[in-house]
C-alpha positions as CSV (number, residue, x, y, z in Angstrom):
1,X,8.3,21.2,-4.6
2,X,11.6,22.7,-3.6
3,X,14.2,20.5,-1.9
4,X,15.5,21.7,1.4
5,X,19.3,21.4,1.5
6,X,19.3,21.0,5.2
7,X,17.3,17.7,5.1
8,X,19.3,14.6,4.4
9,X,18.6,12.9,1.1
10,X,16.4,9.8,1.5
11,X,18.3,6.5,1.2
12,X,17.7,4.6,-2.1
13,X,16.2,1.2,-1.6
14,X,18.4,-1.4,-3.2
15,X,17.0,-4.5,-1.6
16,X,15.1,-6.5,-4.2
17,X,12.6,-7.7,-1.7
18,X,11.9,-4.2,-0.4
19,X,11.4,-3.0,-3.9
20,X,9.0,-5.8,-4.7
21,X,7.0,-5.1,-1.5
22,X,6.9,-1.4,-2.4
23,X,5.6,-2.3,-5.9
24,X,3.0,-4.6,-4.5
25,X,1.8,-1.9,-2.1
26,X,1.5,0.5,-5.1
27,X,-0.4,-2.1,-7.0
28,X,-2.8,-2.6,-4.1
29,X,-3.3,1.1,-3.7
30,X,-4.0,1.4,-7.4
31,X,-6.7,-1.4,-7.2
32,X,-8.4,0.3,-4.2
33,X,-8.4,3.6,-6.0
34,X,-9.8,2.1,-9.1
35,X,-12.6,0.3,-7.2
36,X,-13.5,3.5,-5.3
37,X,-13.7,5.5,-8.6
38,X,-15.9,2.8,-10.0
39,X,-18.3,3.1,-7.1
40,X,-18.2,6.9,-7.3
41,X,-19.1,6.9,-11.0
42,X,-21.9,4.4,-10.4
43,X,-23.3,6.7,-7.7
44,X,-23.1,9.7,-9.9
45,X,-24.8,7.9,-12.7
46,X,-27.6,6.8,-10.4
47,X,-28.0,10.4,-9.1
48,X,-28.1,11.6,-12.7
49,X,-30.8,9.1,-13.5
50,X,-32.9,10.1,-10.5
51,X,-32.6,13.8,-11.4
52,X,-33.7,13.1,-15.0
53,X,-36.6,11.0,-13.8
54,X,-37.7,13.6,-11.3
55,X,-37.4,16.4,-13.9
56,X,-39.5,14.5,-16.4
57,X,-42.3,13.6,-13.9
58,X,-42.9,17.2,-12.7
């Protein structure tokens, strides 16, 4: 992604509390994404089992 020279550079966060809040938010987002992926894989596995069972019974 190209950087637009006309836009000001974002300020760096130097406050330790703000950094920790940001890290906590990233951790929470990671956990949510991991749980969603787990459910998606479980659903795909269930669909695969259903397709196999249907294919074998016909």
